[in-house]
DRENVO-294563 format. One record per atom (N, C-alpha, C): residue number from 1; atom name; x, y, z. Coordinates in Angstrom, 3 decimals, always signed. Layout:
     i   at       east      north         up
   NUM   CA          X          Y          Z
...
//
This chain:
     i   at       east      north         up
     1    N    +37.388     +2.005    -42.647
     1   CA    +35.963     +1.817    -42.713
     1    C    +35.297     +3.163    -42.432
     2    N    +34.328     +3.532    -43.223
     2   CA    +33.634     +4.811    -43.039
     2    C    +32.182     +4.532    -42.670
     3    N    +31.628     +5.405    -41.839
     3   CA    +30.261     +5.244    -41.376
     3    C    +29.459     +6.497    -41.657
     4    N    +28.224     +6.307    -42.057
     4   CA    +27.317     +7.435    -42.291
     4    C    +26.450     +7.587    -41.045
     5    N    +26.947     +8.372    -40.090
     5   CA    +26.254     +8.587    -38.822
     5    C    +25.703    +10.001    -38.785
     6    N    +24.723    +10.231    -37.953
     6   CA    +24.159    +11.574    -37.841
     6    C    +25.244    +12.545    -37.381
     7    N    +25.070    +13.796    -37.713
     7   CA    +26.066    +14.789    -37.315
     7    C    +26.162    +14.881    -35.800
     8    N    +25.062    +14.662    -35.100
     8   CA    +25.075    +14.714    -33.638
     8    C    +25.955    +13.601    -33.057
     9    N    +25.822    +12.393    -33.587
     9   CA    +26.651    +11.272    -33.128
     9    C    +28.118    +11.552    -33.444
    10    N    +28.390    +12.051    -34.647
    10   CA    +29.769    +12.367    -35.025
    10    C    +30.365    +13.422    -34.106
    11    N    +29.595    +14.465    -33.807
    11   CA    +30.082    +15.522    -32.914
    11    C    +30.423    +14.972    -31.544
    12    N    +29.548    +14.120    -31.019
    12   CA    +29.787    +13.568    -29.679
    12    C    +31.045    +12.709    -29.649
    13    N    +31.240    +11.887    -30.665
    13   CA    +32.430    +11.039    -30.714
    13    C    +33.682    +11.901    -30.875
    14    N    +33.627    +12.891    -31.747
    14   CA    +34.783    +13.768    -31.946
    14    C    +35.107    +14.558    -30.678
    15    N    +34.079    +15.044    -29.997
    15   CA    +34.299    +15.799    -28.754
    15    C    +34.919    +14.905    -27.696
    16    N    +34.400    +13.684    -27.564
    16   CA    +34.963    +12.752    -26.599
    16    C    +36.421    +12.446    -26.945
    17    N    +36.714    +12.293    -28.227
    17   CA    +38.093    +12.038    -28.662
    17    C    +38.995    +13.197    -28.264
    18    N    +38.538    +14.405    -28.504
    18   CA    +39.336    +15.578    -28.128
    18    C    +39.538    +15.618    -26.626
    19    N    +38.463    +15.379    -25.877
    19   CA    +38.560    +15.406    -24.414
    19    C    +39.548    +14.370    -23.887
    20    N    +39.663    +13.238    -24.582
    20   CA    +40.573    +12.181    -24.163
    20    C    +41.909    +12.225    -24.910
    21    N    +42.107    +13.288    -25.688
    21   CA    +43.326    +13.500    -26.459
    21    C    +43.623    +12.320    -27.392
    22    N    +42.582    +11.850    -28.051
    22   CA    +42.694    +10.779    -29.030
    22    C    +42.225    +11.283    -30.390
    23    N    +42.603    +10.579    -31.433
    23   CA    +42.035    +10.871    -32.743
    23    C    +40.635    +10.266    -32.770
    24    N    +39.750    +10.758    -33.633
    24   CA    +38.429    +10.131    -33.746
    24    C    +38.532     +8.637    -34.059
    25    N    +39.483     +8.254    -34.899
    25   CA    +39.680     +6.853    -35.243
    25    C    +40.018     +6.033    -33.997
    26    N    +40.939     +6.541    -33.183
    26   CA    +41.304     +5.827    -31.959
    26    C    +40.154     +5.801    -30.959
    27    N    +39.338     +6.848    -30.940
    27   CA    +38.178     +6.861    -30.053
    27    C    +37.211     +5.753    -30.449
    28    N    +36.996     +5.582    -31.741
    28   CA    +36.113     +4.514    -32.211
    28    C    +36.687     +3.158    -31.817
    29    N    +38.006     +2.984    -31.970
    29   CA    +38.647     +1.728    -31.563
    29    C    +38.422     +1.488    -30.068
    30    N    +38.544     +2.543    -29.269
    30   CA    +38.344     +2.413    -27.824
    30    C    +36.895     +2.022    -27.522
    31    N    +35.946     +2.672    -28.191
    31   CA    +34.528     +2.354    -27.994
    31    C    +34.258     +0.892    -28.330
    32    N    +34.908     +0.402    -29.374
    32   CA    +34.731     -0.987    -29.802
    32    C    +35.561     -1.967    -28.981
    33    N    +36.274     -1.446    -27.992
    33   CA    +37.145     -2.240    -27.117
    33    C    +38.220     -2.967    -27.914
    34    N    +38.744     -2.267    -28.930
    34   CA    +39.875     -2.757    -29.707
    34    C    +41.127     -2.041    -29.230
    35    N    +42.263     -2.578    -29.597
    35   CA    +43.528     -1.965    -29.215
    35    C    +43.641     -0.568    -29.840
    36    N    +43.997     +0.374    -29.002
    36   CA    +44.278     +1.726    -29.487
    36    C    +45.765     +1.762    -29.764
    37    N    +46.107     +1.906    -31.036
    37   CA    +47.488     +1.715    -31.461
    37    C    +48.394     +2.921    -31.245
    38    N    +47.821     +4.099    -31.156
    38   CA    +48.679     +5.275    -30.998
    38    C    +48.560     +5.832    -29.587
    39    N    +49.555     +6.604    -29.236
    39   CA    +49.529     +7.293    -27.946
    39    C    +48.600     +8.492    -28.052
    40    N    +48.346     +9.094    -26.923
    40   CA    +47.534    +10.305    -26.957
    40    C    +48.181    +11.283    -27.922
    41    N    +47.339    +12.020    -28.609
    41   CA    +47.840    +12.911    -29.651
    41    C    +47.524    +14.359    -29.326
    42    N    +48.355    +15.216    -29.793
    42   CA    +48.100    +16.647    -29.656
    42    C    +47.290    +17.056    -30.882
    43    N    +46.081    +17.445    -30.643
    43   CA    +45.195    +17.818    -31.746
    43    C    +45.685    +19.114    -32.388
    44    N    +45.586    +19.172    -33.701
    44   CA    +45.995    +20.367    -34.436
    44    C    +44.794    +20.919    -35.180
    45    N    +44.732    +22.213    -35.224
    45   CA    +43.746    +22.881    -36.063
    45    C    +44.451    +23.306    -37.336
    46    N    +43.801    +23.106    -38.447
    46   CA    +44.407    +23.548    -39.699
    46    C    +43.322    +24.048    -40.636
    47    N    +43.707    +24.983    -41.470
    47   CA    +42.827    +25.497    -42.506
    47    C    +43.703    +26.124    -43.571
    48    N    +43.152    +26.336    -44.730
    48   CA    +43.910    +26.884    -45.845
    48    C    +43.621    +28.361    -46.016
    49    N    +44.657    +29.096    -46.341
    49   CA    +44.537    +30.521    -46.658
    49    C    +45.137    +30.753    -48.033
    50    N    +44.462    +31.561    -48.819
    50   CA    +45.028    +31.950    -50.117
    50    C    +46.108    +32.996    -49.873
    51    N    +46.941    +33.235    -50.865
    51   CA    +47.969    +34.277    -50.751
    51    C    +47.324    +35.629    -50.457
    52    N    +46.183    +35.885    -51.090
    52   CA    +45.476    +37.142    -50.866
    52    C    +45.002    +37.262    -49.414
    53    N    +44.507    +36.160    -48.855
    53   CA    +44.048    +36.187    -47.460
    53    C    +45.214    +36.391    -46.497
    54    N    +46.361    +35.794    -46.816
    54   CA    +47.551    +35.998    -45.979
    54    C    +47.952    +37.457    -46.011
    55    N    +47.901    +38.079    -47.188
    55   CA    +48.229    +39.504    -47.300
    55    C    +47.235    +40.357    -46.506
    56    N    +45.947    +40.022    -46.590
    56   CA    +44.929    +40.763    -45.830
    56    C    +45.198    +40.677    -44.336
    57    N    +45.516    +39.480    -43.870
    57   CA    +45.787    +39.296    -42.441
    57    C    +47.071    +40.014    -42.027
    58    N    +48.089    +39.977    -42.888
    58   CA    +49.341    +40.668    -42.584
    58    C    +49.080    +42.154    -42.379
    59    N    +48.286    +42.738    -43.262
    59   CA    +47.940    +44.155    -43.132
    59    C    +47.166    +44.379    -41.835
    60    N    +46.196    +43.527    -41.582
    60   CA    +45.384    +43.642    -40.359
    60    C    +46.240    +43.574    -39.099
    61    N    +47.238    +42.668    -39.095
    61   CA    +48.076    +42.490    -37.911
    61    C    +49.297    +43.405    -37.902
    62    N    +49.499    +44.140    -38.972
    62   CA    +50.627    +45.064    -39.032
    62    C    +51.978    +44.378    -39.150
    63    N    +52.023    +43.282    -39.903
    63   CA    +53.297    +42.588    -40.133
    63    C    +53.577    +42.591    -41.636
    64    N    +54.803    +42.239    -41.991
    64   CA    +55.192    +42.215    -43.400
    64    C    +54.315    +41.231    -44.171
    65    N    +53.868    +41.648    -45.355
    65   CA    +52.950    +40.835    -46.155
    65    C    +53.551    +39.512    -46.611
    66    N    +54.872    +39.406    -46.651
    66   CA    +55.513    +38.162    -47.088
    66    C    +55.992    +37.301    -45.909
    67    N    +55.659    +37.712    -44.689
    67   CA    +56.104    +36.981    -43.500
    67    C    +54.995    +36.055    -42.997
    68    N    +54.889    +34.885    -43.620
    68   CA    +53.834    +33.927    -43.265
    68    C    +53.958    +33.462    -41.816
    69    N    +55.190    +33.350    -41.337
    69   CA    +55.401    +32.916    -39.951
    69    C    +54.806    +33.928    -38.968
    70    N    +54.994    +35.205    -39.224
    70   CA    +54.437    +36.245    -38.347
    70    C    +52.913    +36.234    -38.409
    71    N    +52.372    +36.031    -39.603
    71   CA    +50.913    +35.950    -39.748
    71    C    +50.404    +34.748    -38.962
    72    N    +51.071    +33.610    -39.096
    72   CA    +50.669    +32.391    -38.385
    72    C    +50.682    +32.630    -36.873
    73    N    +51.719    +33.292    -36.373
    73   CA    +51.826    +33.575    -34.940
    73    C    +50.688    +34.479    -34.481
    74    N    +50.374    +35.496    -35.268
    74   CA    +49.288    +36.407    -34.912
    74    C    +47.939    +35.695    -34.916
    75    N    +47.736    +34.823    -35.898
    75   CA    +46.484    +34.049    -35.955
    75    C    +46.382    +33.151    -34.730
    76    N    +47.486    +32.478    -34.366
    76   CA    +47.484    +31.594    -33.194
    76    C    +47.127    +32.384    -31.937
    77    N    +47.712    +33.551    -31.768
    77   CA    +47.424    +34.371    -30.590
    77    C    +45.966    +34.814    -30.567
    78    N    +45.428    +35.177    -31.726
    78   CA    +44.020    +35.567    -31.805
    78    C    +43.105    +34.393    -31.439
    79    N    +43.427    +33.195    -31.926
    79   CA    +42.620    +32.014    -31.619
    79    C    +42.684    +31.675    -30.130
    80    N    +43.862    +31.831    -29.525
    80   CA    +44.007    +31.584    -28.082
    80    C    +43.158    +32.570    -27.293
    81    N    +43.221    +33.840    -27.666
    81   CA    +42.383    +34.840    -26.977
    81    C    +40.900    +34.521    -27.137
    82    N    +40.516    +34.124    -28.342
    82   CA    +39.122    +33.770    -28.603
    82    C    +38.687    +32.598    -27.725
    83    N    +39.506    +31.561    -27.664
    83   CA    +39.176    +30.370    -26.866
    83    C    +39.089    +30.712    -25.385
    84    N    +40.012    +31.528    -24.908
    84   CA    +39.991    +31.913    -23.495
    84    C    +38.765    +32.741    -23.167
    85    N    +38.395    +33.622    -24.059
    85   CA    +37.204    +34.462    -23.870
    85    C    +35.945    +33.605    -23.880
    86    N    +35.899    +32.609    -24.767
    86   CA    +34.725    +31.750    -24.900
    86    C    +34.549    +30.839    -23.689
    87    N    +35.646    +30.526    -22.992
    87   CA    +35.554    +29.596    -21.850
    87    C    +35.260    +30.299    -20.539
    88    N    +35.194    +31.614    -20.547
    88   CA    +34.924    +32.331    -19.277
    88    C    +33.464    +32.659    -19.134
//
């Protein structure tokens, strides 16, 4: 079931879901006092990169242009530093 809710309401529900380590779907089930069928989940961030963007990042991070794993690791470390800086 999909709902057309204001972006503010959606943000609040999604934030609460993240804070409680639930998916947004499970958070809605919890709000509705329905059974939450899954266990707490580890939230993942994902986004798409083109081959060209991977090459750009590889050059930026000084790793081999064909080493997607190294690029992924460097991106993860950069995001962790960003999050830590933002929370201080």
